[in-house]
C-alpha positions, 0 to 999 in steps of 0.5 A, spaced: 090 283 586 093 278 581 098 281 576 098 278 568 104 280 564 104 280 557 109 281 551 106 287 548 101 292 549 096 289 544 097 282 547 095 285 554 088 288 551 086 282 548 087 278 555 084 284 559 078 284 555 077 277 557 078 277 564 074 283 565 079 287 566 076 294 563 079 300 566 085 303 562 091 306 566 098 308 564 101 302 562 096 297 565 089 295 565 085 293 571 078 290 573 075 284 576 081 282 581 086 283 575 091 288 573 094 286 566 100 290 564 106 289 559 113 289 556 115 292 549 119 286 548 125 286 552 125 291 558 132 288 561 139 286 558 145 283 560 150 287 562 155 291 557 163 289 559 164 296 561 158 295 566 163 289 569 169 292 569 170 299 566 177 298 563 173 293 559 170 299 555 176 299 551 177 295 544 183 293 546 186 286 544 190 285 551 183 286 555 180 280 551 178 275 553 172 278 557 169 273 561 165 275 567 164 271 573 157 271 574 152 275 568 147 279 571 141 284 567 139 291 567 133 295 565 135 297 557 137 305 557 131 307 554 126 312 558 120 309 555 122 302 557 124 305 564 118 308 565 114 302 564 118 298 568 117 302 574 109 301 573 110 294 573 114 293 579 109 298 582 104 293 580 108 286 582 109 290 589 102 289 591 101 282 587 099 276 590 100 272 584 104 274 577 101 270 572 107 270 566 102 271 560 109 272 555 109 268 549 109 261 549 116 259 548 124 260 550 124 267 548 118 269 552 120 265 557 126 269 558 123 276 557 118 276 563 123 272 568 128 277 567 123 283 569 121 279 575 128 278 577 129 285 576 124 287 580 126 283 585 119 279 585 119 273 590 112 271 590 107 265 586 108 265 579 104 261 574 104 260 567 099 262 561 101 257 555 097 258 549 097 257 542 092 263 539 089 269 542 082 267 541 077 268 547 076 261 547 084 260 547 085 265 553 079 263 557 081 255 556 088 257 558 086 261 564 082 255 566 089 251 566 094 255 568 100 251 569 106 252 575 112 257 573 117 251 576 114 246 570 118 252 565 125 253 569 128 249 564 126 253 558 128 259 562 135 256 564 136 254 556 134 261 554 138 264 559 144 260 557 143 262 549 143 269 551 150 268 555 153 264 550 151 269 544 154 274 549 160 270 550 162 269 543 159 275 540 163 280 544 169 277 544 169 274 537 167 281 534 172 285 538 178 280 537 177 280 529 175 288 528 181 290 532 186 284 529 183 285 522 178 290 521 180 297 517 178 304 518 172 304 522 169 297 520 167 293 525 167 285 523 161 282 527 162 275 528 156 271 531 154 263 533 149 264 527 150 269 523 158 267 521 156 260 518 150 263 515 155 268 512 159 263 510 154 259 506 153 265 502 160 266 500 161 259 500 156 258 494 158 265 491 166 262 490 163 255 488 159 259 482 165 263 481 170 257 480 165 253 476 169 250 470 163 247 465 164 240 462 161 238 455 156 232 455 152 231 449 145 228 449 141 224 444 134 225 443 129 224 438 121 227 436 116 222 435 109 224 434 110 230 437 113 228 444 120 228 445 124 221 447 131 222 451 136 216 450 135 211 455 142 210 458 143 218 459 148 223 457 154 222 453 161 225 456 165 222 449 162 225 443 164 220 439 160 215 443 154 218 441 155 220 435 155 213 432 148 211 435 145 218 433 148 216 426 145 209 427 138 211 429 137 215 423 137 210 418 131 207 421 124 208 423 122 209 430 117 203 434 114 203 440 116 197 445 113 198 451 108 202 455 108 202 463 102 205 467 103 206 474 098 209 479 100 213 485 097 218 491 100 225 492 099 227 498 097 234 500 103 239 501 104 239 509 102 245 514 106 250 515 112 251 519 114 259 520 120 257 515 116 253 510 111 259 510 117 264 510 120 260 504 113 259 500 112 267 501 119 269 498 118 264 492 111 266 491 110 273 493 117 275 493 116 277 500 123 277 504 123 273 511 123 278 515 117 281 512 112 275 512 115 274 519 112 281 521 105 279 517 104 272 520 105 275 527 100 281 525 096 276 523 097 272 530 095 278 534 089 279 530 087 272 532 087 269 526 092 264 525 096 261 531 103 262 534 107 263 528 114 262 531 114 254 530 118 248 527 113 243 527 108 241 520 104 237 525 098 238 530 097 234 536 091 229 536 087 234 541 087 239 535 083 234 532 076 235 535 076 242 534 077 241 526 070 241 524 069 247 528 074 251 525 072 249 518 065 251 519 067 258 521 071 259 515 065 262 511 069 265 506 071 259 504 065 255 504 066 252 497 072 249 499 070 246 506 063 244 504 065 238 501 069 236 508 063 238 512 058 233 510 062 227 512 067 225 517 073 229 517 079 225 515 085 223 520 092 222 517 098 220 521 101 225 516 098 231 520 097 229 527 103 226 530 103 228 538 111 226 538 113 231 532 109 237 537 113 240 542 111 246 545 107 249 539 104 246 533 103 248 525 100 255 524 093 254 522 087 259 522 084 260 528 077 260 524 076 268 525 076 272 519 077 279 518 078 284 512 086 284 511 090 289 506 093 285 500 099 282 502 096 279 509 091 276 505 096 273 501 099 270 507 092 268 511 089 265 504 095 260 503 095 258 510 088 257 510 088 253 504 094 249 507 089 248 512 083 245 509 087 241 503 090 236 509 083 234 510 081 232 502 082 226 499 089 224 496 091 226 488 090 220 484 095 220 478 097 215 473 105 215 471 106 213 464 113 211 462 114 210 454 120 205 452 121 206 444 127 204 439 130 205 432 135 201 430 135 197 437 137 203 441 133 204 446 129 211 448 124 213 453 119 218 455 115 220 461 108 223 462 103 224 468 095 224 468 091 227 473 086 221 475 082 225 481 084 231 483 083 231 491 086 236 494 088 240 488 082 243 488 083 247 493 089 251 490 085 251 483 082 259 481 081 262 475 087 267 476 092 262 477 090 255 473 095 250 475 100 247 469 097 241 466 101 235 467 105 232 461 100 228 457 102 223 452 099 221 446 096 215 446 101 210 444 100 203 441 105 198 442 108 195 436 106 202 432 112 205 428 113 211 424 118 216 422 122 221 427 127 226 428 133 225 432 137 230 435 144 230 438 146 236 442 151 238 445 150 242 452 154 244 458 154 242 466 151 248 470 154 251 477 148 251 482 144 257 483 146 263 487 142 263 494 135 267 494 132 268 501 128 262 500 134 257 499 138 260 504 132 259 509 132 252 507 140 251 508 139 254 515 134 249 516 137 243 514 145 245 515 145 238 518 148 236 511 154 240 512 156 236 519 159 229 519 157 227 526 150 222 526 148 225 532 149 232 530 146 231 523 140 229 526 139 235 531 140 239 525 135 237 521 130 239 527 134 245 528 139 248 523 142 254 524 139 259 528 131 257 531 125 259 526 124 265 529 130 268 529 133 266 522 129 272 518 133 276 523 140 273 522 139 274 515 137 282 515 142 283 520 148 280 515 144 285 510 145 291 515 152 290 516 153 290 509 156 282 509 150 280 504 147 284 498 140 283 494 141 283 487 134 282 484 132 275 488 139 273 489 143 274 495 150 275 494 156 277 499 159 283 499 167 284 499 167 285 506 163 278 507 168 274 503 174 278 506 171 276 513 170 269 512 177 268 508 180 272 514 177 267 520 182 261 520 178 258 526 173 253 522 168 251 527 166 258 528 164 258 519 160 251 520 154 249 522 157 244 527 158 249 533 151 251 532 149 243 532 153 243 538 150 248 542 143 246 540 143 239 543 146 242 549 141 247 550 136 242 548 139 237 553 138 243 558 131 244 557 130 237 558 134 237 565 140 233 562 145 237 562 148 243 567 147 250 565 154 251 569 157 246 564 155 249 558 158 256 560 164 253 562 165 249 555 163 256 552 168 260 556 174 255 554 173 256 547 173 263 547 179 263 551 182 258 545 179 263 540 183 269 543 189 265 543 189 263 536 187 269 533 192 274 537 197 269 535 196 270 528 202 274 525 198 278 519 192 283 519 187 283 513 185 290 514 178 289 512 174 295 510 167 295 506 167 302 504 175 301 501 174 295 497 167 297 494 170 300 489 174 294 486 170 288 488 163 290 489 163 291 481 165 284 481 160 281 484 154 285 481 157 283 474 157 276 476 157 271 470 152 272 465 145 268 467 139 266 462 140 266 454 146 270 455 150 264 458 148 259 452 154 258 447 152 260 440 150 253 437 153 255 429 160 256 431 160 254 438 165 259 439 162 265 441 157 267 447 149 269 446 149 277 446 142 281 446 142 286 440 136 292 438 132 286 434 135 279 436 140 275 439 146 274 436 153 271 437 159 275 440 163 272 434 159 275 429 165 280 427 169 274 425 163 271 421 158 268 424 151 270 422 147 266 427 140 271 430 135 269 434 130 275 433 125 277 438 119 276 434 118 271 428 112 270 424 109 276 427 110 273 434 114 275 440 118 269 443 120 269 450 127 268 452 125 262 456 123 259 449 129 260 446 133 257 452 129 251 450 130 251 443 138 251 444 138 246 450 132 241 447 131 242 439 125 246 439 121 250 443 113 247 446 108 248 442 105 256 441 100 259 439 098 264 433 104 265 428 102 269 423 103 266 415 101 266 409 096 261 410 093 264 416 094 263 424 098 257 426 100 254 432 106 250 432 114 249 434 120 253 432 126 248 431 133 250 427 134 247 420 141 245 418 144 251 417 141 254 424 136 258 421 129 258 425 124 254 422 116 253 424 113 246 425 106 246 425 102 242 430 098 238 425 104 234 421 102 234 414 101 227 413 101 227 405 108 229 405 110 224 409 109 217 405 110 212 411 104 216 415 097 215 413 090 219 415 086 214 418 080 214 412 074 213 418 075 219 423 080 223 418 084 226 424 088 220 426 093 216 423 094 209 421 099 205 426 101 198 425 099 193 431 101 186 433 096 183 429 092 189 425 092 196 422 088 201 427 088 208 428 092 212 433 086 216 436 082 209 438 082 212 445 078 218 443 073 213 440 076 211 433 075 203 432 078 203 425 081 196 424 084 192 419 087 186 421 093 182 417 089 177 414 083 182 411 090 186 408 092 179 405 086 176 403 084 183 399 091 183 396 088 177 392 094 173 391 098 180 388 105 182 390 105 186 396 107 193 394 107 199 399 101 202 394 097 196 394 097 196 402 095 204 402 090 203 397 087 197 401 087 201 408 084 207 404 078 203 402 080 204 395 081 196 394 
């Protein structure tokens, strides 16, 4: 009998169905010469300390370090697991061949190898290595079973990782708990969780200790477009004030217009971390929630294996792309344009060198009715897959340079010329924001403008969210000095894609970090622990990088398991000696420190508009009242207010922040005035009172601007050889050359009124 062992009952059921093992027994399926059984994840675990030596049960500094000569495994002490192991062992005893059907990765290899070792199975073993659970993938996998020996090094790397985690986790946790723990406070220390916690603590401290520095920005508004001083911000107020006063005296002139066409590539396919980051940012899912959802989609045969760290596909997937697209009938409006022609093959998607055991997460082509949150995750995986086969998005990037009194300003904008892959992500519910479209400027045109000289402050980095923390774990190489380690960290970072969500959840459960809305903040216990750990290696990404390099080398057969374990034992011995020699204990206790420190974390610096200074008195901070934002210095005479509603329109906090930082809101709709509903933007007057500036500037109030006599909507602009209409790109062909103007002057003295009459057609 051939015995197949899978990692979960649901996976075993799918495999049994394909193999024709349709008779269900307690703990396995049988039929057609096969028995298909399963584990519940880990049936086996490493020995506890007291399994090696009874006195190691006691948490005593004198028992440290605990360094077993040989590491052993045992069955997990759970009646259900022990019952299932007996069933598995009885099947192994009858087997002529065991087929390892565990998840195709390091952890999956380790789980089943431990079971085979614990069952003392000595017979032949084959390996099923597949990336999805569709019937086709399972059949193809069984037709191409691999020799188990091919994955020996993968198992050795997994076993070494488990031993390393045991050596550091068991010893360091007991060491710091006994030396520095308060009442009933276990101080958990680990290779991955401690540097992750250190990143959160360091970011929190950086923000707490941040001292804002003032700077000034010179901007000007010309034809409803904001131009900024080309050379950037001013660190000295007086330097900028000179130029600000200078530009007030002159008209603004357009000096140059640069347009560059470019391609924007479709977003990459998802690896697990990328999917977790997207779902946290877009849907608010925790990393753990996203992992559970995509694992369910995998087990329902809808997507490929999710615990991956690559965004590429191997070349042998390309012939299957058309078939997958054809099966995605719920997305036929997006797939049909692709199926009518040859499918695009790009090196940005297909690259064998970027794929190891598994490729990026893609749909299998199968479809099913899903819960709402599952559908959200499935939908973005499918759309990412479809989008990479669309044409690139073609854009035109425009930079406009202008000047007033020889002070140069610039602004930038983007125009989408061909949507390409962007079509895939458009929907009636989710309209993409329009890019920054600029008016049609003409080189040489000039006119009045509204300069502003604003004082601002540097801002600290943002607190971590789960999304940004995942990215920081992924790119932890930035914190490592060694080039080789940094390159490795780009691929592996802190932890592995399949474990990062669990690490973050562990820190939450151990009360080292807390959620404050979307922010991830350290607790007082977390801060104290990182402050107490003097060994920088434990807190840095470097330890993880060193481990990952050696474990990768073990996988390749280039590094010895014994050398890795001996290195770990030596490191633990040194750590124990170092910490035991410390003269002071920190007495860290989460419960005792909650009252006096937790409040400080939760009631951290104000964010949003409440972090802004009063622009009028420049002394107070903005505060929130019942009907308006005001200044905290109101008791000493500052009457600055920002009402929640202006001209019967509610103004969002975001728009008021923009007003404070950039001098105006964006154009808003439906202000109610005596003359009816008006669209426009909000500015401050000279006394920092709000004023409404309608979108369409009343040209008559600006004598230097004239309405075009032909189209009535554009304004007359001055070019190099003629006057024309600012709406020439919209089709207005009004034009009077300078020669025609001089001819109509008929020898009269050139005055402004005379030129205006000529341009208006009254002469």
